[in-house]
N, C-alpha and C positions, 0 to 999 in steps of 0.2 A: 065719531067722525063720520061725516057723510061721504058717500061715494057718488061721483058725478056720472060716470058712464062705465060701461063694461065693453071693452073692445076685444075684437078677435085676436087670439094668439096663434102661434104656429100650429098648424093642422087642427084648427078649431078650438084650441084652448085660449081663453081670454083672461086678461088680468084686470082686476077691478082696483083702481088706484084712488086714493083720496084726491079730492079736487085740486088742492094746492100742490100736489106732487106730480100731477099728470104732465106728461111731455109727449108731444106728437112729433114723430120723425117721418119725414117723407121718404119716398122710395130711393131717390137719388141724392139725398141730402146727407152730408157728413157733419156731425155735431160734436163739439168738444164739451165734455162734462167738466163741471168745476174741478174735478181731480184729474183732468187731462186724459180721461178715457175716451176712446173713439168707438163709435158704433156706425157700421155701414149696413143699412137695410136694403136687401136685394129684392124683396117682394112684399107686397101687402103692407099693412099697418101693424106695428108691434110695440108692446110695452114690455120691456125686459129688465127693469131694475127698480128696486125700492130704496128709499132713503129713511134711515132710522137715526134719530138724535142719540148721542152717547150720554151715558150717565143718567138714563131715564130711570126713575125710582118706581114707576108703575109696573105692577106684576101683570104678566101675560099681555104685554103691550102689543096691540093689533097693528101689524105691518101692512097687510093687504089680503086680497082674495084671488084664488085661482078657480077658473070655471071653464068647463069644456062646452063647445057649441052643441055637442051631442047630448049634453045633460038636459033631460026633459022634466027634471024635478021629481021623478019617481023614486029618488034615493037609491037607485041601483048602481050608481057609479061610486068608486072609492078613489080619493086623491092621496098620492104618496109624495113625500119630500125626501130627496136624496142629496148627499154631498156633505162638505165640511160644516159642522155645527148642526146638522139635521138631527132632530131628536133630543139634542142636549141644550143647544142655545135657541134653536128655532123649532117650533112644532106646527103641525097643520091639522085642521079639522077635516077628517077623511070624508065627511058627508057634504060639508059646505065649501071646503077648499080655503077656509080662512087661515092665514099665517100669523103666528104670534111669537114675540120674543119673550122667553121665560127667564133670561138673565140680563143683568146690567152690562151694557156694552161700553168698552173703552177704546176710543179711536187710536190712542197712543200705543195700545197693544196690537189692535188689528182694525184696519179701516175698510176692508172689503171681504165679502163672503160670496163664493160662487156655489149655487145650488141647482138641482135638477128636479123637475116636476113630472109626475106620471099619473095617468088616469086608467083605472082598471074596472072592468065590468064585474060587479059583485056576483052576478048569477053564473057567469062562465069562468071568472078568474083570469080572463085574458085582457091584455092591454088594449084599450080602445084606441089610443093614439101613441106615437113614439114619444120618448122623453124630450122635454123642452128645458133649456138652460136659462137661468136668469141670475142676477146679482143683487146683493143687499149691501148698500153703502152706509157706513156709520158717519154721520155728519158731526163736525167739531163744535165743542163749546169751550169757553175759557176756563179750564179747570186745572191748569199747571202754572205754578209760579216760576219766574226766572231762577236759574241756578248758575253759580260760578264754578266752572269745571277745573280750573288750575289753582285752586287754593292749596296751601297758603301762599299769599303774595308777599314778596320781600324785594325791596329796591334800595339802591345806593345812589346818592347824588352828592357831588362835592359841596362842601360848605361854601357859603358866600356866593352861590350860583345866582346869576341874574334872574329876574322875573320872567316866567314863561319857559324855563328850562324843562325839557321833557324828563319825566321821572319814570313812568311805567304805563302800560295800557292793560286794563282789565276787560274781560269779556264774559258775558253771561249768556245762557242758552235757555230758550223757552220751548217745551215739548209740544205746544199747541200748533195747529195748522197755520203756517204763515200766510196761506192764501185765503183763510177764512177771517175776514175782517181784520181787526187790530189785536187779535188774541196773542200774537207772537211779536208784536212790534214794541221794542223796549226803549226806555229813556233812563240815563244814569244821572245820579245826583250824589252830592257829598253830604253825608250826615255828620262827620267829624273830621277836622283837619284844617278848618279855617282859622286864621287868615293866611296860613303858610302855603296851602295847596288849593288847586282848583281842578275840575274835571270837565271834559267836553261831554255834553249830554248824549250825543248819538254814537260817539266812538269809544268812550270809556278811557280816553287818554288823560293821565294825571300830569299836571304841570305845577312848577313852583309859582307862587304868587307873591313872595317876598324873599329877601336875603336872610339866611339863617347862619348862626355862628355855632360851630360844633363845640367850642369850649363852653358855651352856655347850655346847650342841649344837643346831644349827639344822635337822638333817634325820635321818631314820631309815629304814632298809630293813627291811621286814617281809615274811616268807615265809609264804604261806598254802597249805595242802593241802586238796584236795577228794577224798574217797574214796567209791566206790559200795558197794553191798551193806551200806549203813548202817554202814560202817566195820568190818564183820566181817572176820575173817581170810580171805584169798583174794580180797578185793575189789581192784579196780583203782583207782589214784589219779593225780591230776595236781596240779602246783604252779604258783604264780605269785608274783611279787614286787611289792610296793607301796612306792613312795617317798613318804614322808610328811614334808612340810616344815612347820616351825613359823614362822608369821607373827609379826611383831614387835608388841608392845604397849608402851606408854610406862611401863615399870616401872622405869626408871633415870633419875635426875636428872643433869644435867650437873655436872661437877666440874672445878675448876681444879687442874691438876697442879702449877702453880707458885704458891706462896703469896706471892711478892713479885716485882714488876716494877719496873725502873728505866728511865725515859724522859727524854729531853731535848727542850727546845724553845727556839728563839731568840726573844729579845724582839722581834725585827723581824718575826716570822712574823705574817701576817694571820689574821684570824678564819676558821675553816673549815679550817685547815691540819691534816693528819693527822700526829700526832706519834709514833704507835706502834701496835702491835697486841698484844692479849692473846688467849689461846685456852683454852677449856674443852672437855672431852671428854665425850661421851655414848655409852654402849654401844649405845643404840638406833640405829635406822636410819630413813632416810626422813623423813617428816613428824614422827615422834616424836623425831628428833634436832635439830629446829629449835629455836633458842634466842634469847633476848633478853638483852642486857647492859644494866646500869643502874649509876648512881653513887649511893651513899648520900648522904643529906643534901642532895640536889639542888644540886650544885655550880654556881656562876655562871660559872666559868672554863673548865671542861672538860665534855665530853659523850662518850658512847660510842654508836656505831651498829653494827649487825650486818651483816656481809657475808653475804648470803644464799647466795652460792656456796660459800664456804669455812667459814661459821659462825664466822668470827673476829670479835672485838670490836675496832673501830677507834676509838682515842682521838683526838678532834679538839679543836681550840682553839675554845672558845665565846666567849671574850673575850680581847683582847690582854693580854699580860703585860708587866710592867716589872721589869727586873732590879733597878733601884735601889729599887723599892718592895717587892718580895718575890722572892727568888731560888730558892725551892723550894716545892713543894706536895706534900701527901700526901692521896690520895683512896682510897676503898675501892669496889671494883666488885663487883657481884652478877651472877649468871647464873641463869636459870630457863628451863624449857621453854615453848615458845609454845603447844603444844596438849596439854592434859592432860584425860583423861576424869574424871568425878566419882568413879567407882569406883576410880580409880588415884591419887587425891590423897594417899593414905596414903604413897605413895613420894616425895612432893614436899613434905613438910612444911617443911623448912628448906633455904633456898637456899644454894648454895656462894658463897664470896666470896674476894677476894684484895686485897692492898694494892699500890697503885701510887704510886711516888715520881717526881715530875716535877721535873727540874732545869732552871732557866732560865739560858740562856747570854747573856752580856753582848754587846751589839753597839753599834757607834758610831752613835748616833742623831742625826738632824738636830735643830736647835734647836726648842724648843717655845715658842710664844707663850702668854702668860698668859691671853689671851682668844681665843675662836675668831674674833672680828671686833671691830673698834673703830668707834665712832661718835663723831665730834667735831662741835662747832658753833662757828662763827666768824661775826662780823658782817661784812657787806660793807663795802667802803670802808676796811678797815684797812690801814695802811701796809705796805710791803715789810718782810719779816722778822718779821711778827707771829706770836706763838705760837698753834699750832692744837691740839696734843695730843702725847702721848708713848705710844709702843708699847714693849713689853718682851718679850724672849725670852731663854730660858736654855738652856744645854746640859744635857740630862738625865743625861749620863754622869758618872762619878765625877770625871773630870779637870776638868770644868767649864771648857770652852774659852771665851775671850772671844768676843763676838758683834759683828759689824759689820752695819749696816743700809744698805739701798739702796732706791731708788724707781724704778720703770720708767715711762718716757715721761710725764712730767708737767712742764708749763711753769709751773704755778701754785704748786707746792709743792716743798719740799726737806726732806731728813731728814739729821740728823747721826749720828755714831757712838753717841750716847747714846739714839737712838730718838726724838728730839724733832723734830716736824714743824713747819715754819714756812712762811709764804707767801713767794713770790718775785715775785708781781704782785698788784696790787689786784684784789679780787674784786667782782664785780657780780652780785647775785642775779638781776637781770632778764636777764642773759645766761645764767647757769647757776646753778641753785639747789642742785644736788648734784654732788659729785665722788666718783667711785669710784676709789680708789687701791689699788695692790698693793705692799705692803711686803715686802721679802725680807730674811731674816736668814741670815747665813753664819757658820759657825764659822771662826775665824782659824787654829786648829790643823789643820783639814781643810776646805778650801774646797769640797770636794765635798758636804759636808753643808749643805744649803740647805732652808729652808722659807719659805713665804709666808703672809701673812694679808691679808684684805681690810680696807680702811679706808674708811669712808664719812664724807665731810665735808659737812655741811649749812651752807649760807650763809644766815645769818639776815638778815632784812630790816631796813633802816633807811629812814626816810622821806627818800629822796634824789631822788625824781621828783615833780615837781609835776603836778597833774591837767591834762588838755588835752581839747580837743574830741574826741568819740568818732568824728567823721567830718567831711568837708568839707561845708559848708552852702552851698547855692545859693539865696540869699534874695532875694526881690523884694517891692517895695512899690508899690502902685498910686498914680498921680498924684492921684487923687481919694480916697485912703484917709482914713477918719475917725480922729480921735484915739482911742487906746485899742484899736485893732484889732490882733489877734494876727497877726504875719507869720511867726514862726518859733519852733519849740520846739527847744531845744538840750539836750544831755547831755554828760557827761564820762566819761573813763576815767583810771585811775591804774595805772601799771605796778608800783607797789609792792604788797607783800603786807601786808594789814592783819589784825591779830588780830581786831578787830571789823569789822563791815561798813563799807565805804567810805561816807563822807558828804561831799558836795561843797556848797560855798556859792558862789553866783553874784552878781556885782555889776558895775556899770559903773565904768570908771576915773573919777577925779575930774573930768577935763576933760569926758568925755562926759556925766557926770551934770549938769554945769552947763550945757552948751551943746548937748546931744544932742537930736536930733529924735526919739529913741527912748528908751524906758525898759525895764528888765528886772525881772521878778518871779520870785523863787525859789520853786519849788513844794515845796521841802523833801523831795523824793523823788529827788534827784540829777538833776533836770531843771529848766529854767527857760524862760520864754516871753519873746520880744521883742515889744513893743507900740509902736505909733506914739504920739508925744507931741504931734503937731500935725497939721495938714492942709495941703494946698496944696503937694505935691511936684511938681517940674517936671523932666521928662526932659531938656529943653534946657539949663536953667540949672545943674542939679546932678544928673547922671545916676547917680552912685555915691556911697554913704556908707560910711565905714569907722568902725566903733565897736570899742572895746577892752573885752573882757569879762574880768573878773578871776574866776578859779576857785580856791578854796582847799579843801584837804582837811582831814580830821580827824586827821592824823598828829601825832606828837610828835617834833620840833616841826612845826607846820603849815607847809605849803608852798603858795605861791600862784603862779599863772602868768597871763600876759596873753595872750589869744587874740583875734585880729582877725577880726571878722565883716564880710564884704562884703555890702552891701545895694544892689541895683540898682533904679532907678526904672523902672517899667514902664507903658507905655501900655495899660492893661488894656481888655478888651472891656466890653460893656454890662453884663455880669453881675459885673464886678469880679474876674475871674479872671486870674491871671498866667500861665496855661498857654501863651498865645500867645508870650509873651516867652521862656519856657523852651524852646519848640519852635524859635524862631529861633536861639537860642544853640546848641541841640543840632545844628541843621543847619549852622550856621557852623563849629562844631567838627568835624563830620563832613566838611565840604568842605575844611577846612584839612588834616585828616588824609589825605584823598584826594589833595590836591595834593602833599603830602609823599611819599606812597607812589609817585605817578607820577614825581616828580623822582628818587627813588632808583632806580626801574626804568630810567629813561632814562640815568642816570649809569652804571649797570651795563652797559647795552647799548653805550654809547659806549666804555667801557673795554675791553669784550670785543672790539669791532670794531677798536680801535687795536692791541690785542695781535695780532689775526689779521693785520692789515696789516703789522705789523712783522715777523711770521714770514714773510710772503710776500715782503717786500722786503729781507730780510737778506742773501740771496745772489742777486742778480739775474742774468739771463742776460748772456752776454758781449757780445751784439749791442746792448745798450741804451746810450744816450748818458747822460752825466753832466754836470750843470752845475757848474762850478767857479768860484768867485769869489775874487779877490785884492783885499783892502782895503788901500789905500795911504794913509798918513797923512803928508803933507808938513809940515803946520803943526799943532803940538800945541795943543790948546785950542779948535780951530775947531768941533769936534763933527761933526755930520752934514754941514755945508756943505763940509767939506774931504775928504769921503769919496767917492771915485769907484769905482764898480763896473764892471768891464769884463770881457768874455768873453775867456778865454784859450784859445779853440778852437784857435788856431794851435799851442799847446803840445802839443795832442793829435793828432799826426800818426798815419799808419797804423802806424808803428813803435812808437807809444806807446800804442796801444789796449790795453784790459785783456785780457791773455792769461795763460794758465796758465804762470807761470815759477817757477823755483826761487827761494825767498826768499833775498835777500842779507843778509848781516850787515854791521854797520858796519865798513867797512874804513879803512885808513889814508888812502886816496885821498879818501873822503868827508869825513873829518876835515880833510884838507888844504884841500879846496874850501871847507869851512865857514870855516876861518880866513881864507882869501883873500876870501871874500864879505864879511867884516867890514870890509874895507878899500876896497870898491868900492860903486857905486850899484846900484839895482835893475835898471838897463838893461844891466848888465855881462853878458858871455857866461859868466863864471864863476858869477854868481848864477843865471842861467838853467839852467846845467848842474846846479847844486846842487838847484834846484827840481825839475828833471826826475828826478833820482835819488830825491828824497823821494817824488815822485808814484809812481814805479815801485815803490818800497818799500811804499807804501800800497796800490797795486793788487794786489800779490801777497799781501797780508795777508787771510786769509779772515775775520778777526774785525773788520775795519774797517767802519764804516757805509757804506751804498750811495752816499750823496752826500757828497763831501768838500769841506769849506770850509777853505782854508788861510789862516790869519791870519799874516802875516809882520811881525814887529816888530824884525827885525835892523837896520833902517835908520831907526829913529825919529829924527826931528830932522834928517835930511839936508836941508840948505838952510834950516834954521830957526835963528833967532837964539838960541833957548833951548838948543840942543844936544840930544844924546841923553840919554834917561833910563835907558838900559840900563846894567846893571852889568857887561856882558861886557867892555867895554873900559876899565874903571875901574881896572885894576891899576896902570897907570902914574901915574895922578893921585893915588893914595893917599899917595904919598910927599910931596906938597906940601900935604896937608891937615893942619890942626892942630885939636885938640879941647880946647884949654884953656878955651874959652868955656863948656864944659859945667859947669865948676866954679862958674860965675856963675849957673847956672839954679836953684840951690837944692838942698836935700837929696834931692829925688826923683831927681835926675840924678847923684847922687854915685857910684852903682855904675858908670854908663856912663863917667863921667869917670875913674874909677880904671882901668877896662879899656882904654879907648882912649888915655887919656893916657899910661899906663905903656907900652902897646904902641908908641906913637909915639916915646917917649923911648928905648925899647930899640932900636927900628929905627934911629933916628938914631945 
């Protein structure tokens, strides 16, 4: 490269530039460099920057030369290069001042280097001039292709969008200097995606160029190219891919693929039972595929609901079906989308429909009563077996099984096989005015088929109860009462039920009307007053009066009762009040009740004490003595005068005290002693031994009472003219007894005469 001129630099150092890079800057001129750097020269002429193309492949590329004005060419001066890149990227020839680039430069990495130059005298080693600063600029070449920085690209656009709908904008970046020609000026083009999409060349905006149907293809891959140099030949390019997905719009209505469905339902199925499913299909997805099913003509028997999970139509039983009434149904079901935009209604003009046939299956059903409940009325007082009413049930099945009836837990009614209810006891409305019955009907062909119906029986009233006093009246009359004085107001009640309001009539009996000291006046309001009919009542002569009050009701027929009113004569106070008498009677009554309560409490305490004593003495200690009495009757009929009580302490020797012994059973020896004792007196040793054995037997019995009293009757009549009354020794005398006299005693003794008379004859 040739050098055109060598110009003076600061303090005598000059820069030698290549001719095409030289730039002259005047003293007062401000110049803008292509990279917008500003230089203001204050004095003289200066050349202070070099330009180096980037990516130069030449080794030791010569940039320029530094030369001092004092350099006379004797090679005594040395040139030094200082600053960023000095010695590594840039080197200088110390003798000539030539500057070289020893590495390839990349403007995209660094576009400007600032260096300093210095001249040193080689003989003295001292700087000839001060340091001077200059710059080296790296000029751009088109060495970078465009790059898309936001990859990957993905966009969504609704299906059936009109042409020109914005989809997405892509942007590429070129690292070259945008101010250096067209190196960084880009153009976009579509390599793949026609004819569905287009792109604006300068902005990179992608738009639709035709309508697309998601149900045919739901996504597209589009390839975009960005090229610099405005797309001219030789420019660099970069590509990217864009995934464009079509979102769904409700442009498809649901359609039944099956035009006919066959379902079955049992007549025993309850309401709400699911009897089958139907299915419509919609090519849309998500919310656009949600649908609703319905039945034409608003069926009263069936309904369809939608399963929101599966979008199936579930046919349910809205009303129970009866095989005997109707054994098949035909219904038509429609389906439509749940969410439809107004602009898309044109796709949903006519709803899809299908036909459903429902076959009813026969089941063995329980009997059915003609009425859901029965209400009967019967008058009270009707005799046993009176008719109440009839219930009826039938078998709804085709075989029509006979029905039997039964009634649960009723003592007042019964039902026969025809369903007729009758009374089994007399009814009394005043005891129970209503009866709730449960009647059961059972099929005779299948006893498992049972149904029940409630039956309500109302007992109607008849006038079978006469009116009576509404309460007990405690009536008093003063001794000095005047005639016509009211002493009591009475009223009545009637347990009968009356259609009209009760009305009672009060009168005195005929005897009391003629001879009574009192009169009665009916107030005509179901009350009456008792008045004195004379004066001069005496507490001593006649303290109590009893009058009979007749009360009649307004029933049909009318009933009358006689009620006794007790009137006490009272020694009234000075004011004519009977309150003192009432208080005395009340105190007397309370005193009597107190005495009764005290007597009951004392009785309970005595009974409790006796029980405790008995528990304590049931098993006494062994060391206690026991009193034992033997009552001897020598002369029968003497009573207590012939009874001697004597102590038999001598019978209880130390060997015979109560000790714990093994209880003996009746042995042959005891029986022998017993037979012998029948033949001797009470003073016999045999009798004593027998008595001792019995005492020992009683002593060893833990259940025996603590005090033993032995009554001996084995020797009744000993020494008596009357003889013994015991039957123990009468076996021998029976042979000499005759009972023929029993026949003479009359018919009442005929049975005994036959028994004993025949026995005697047979024995003889």
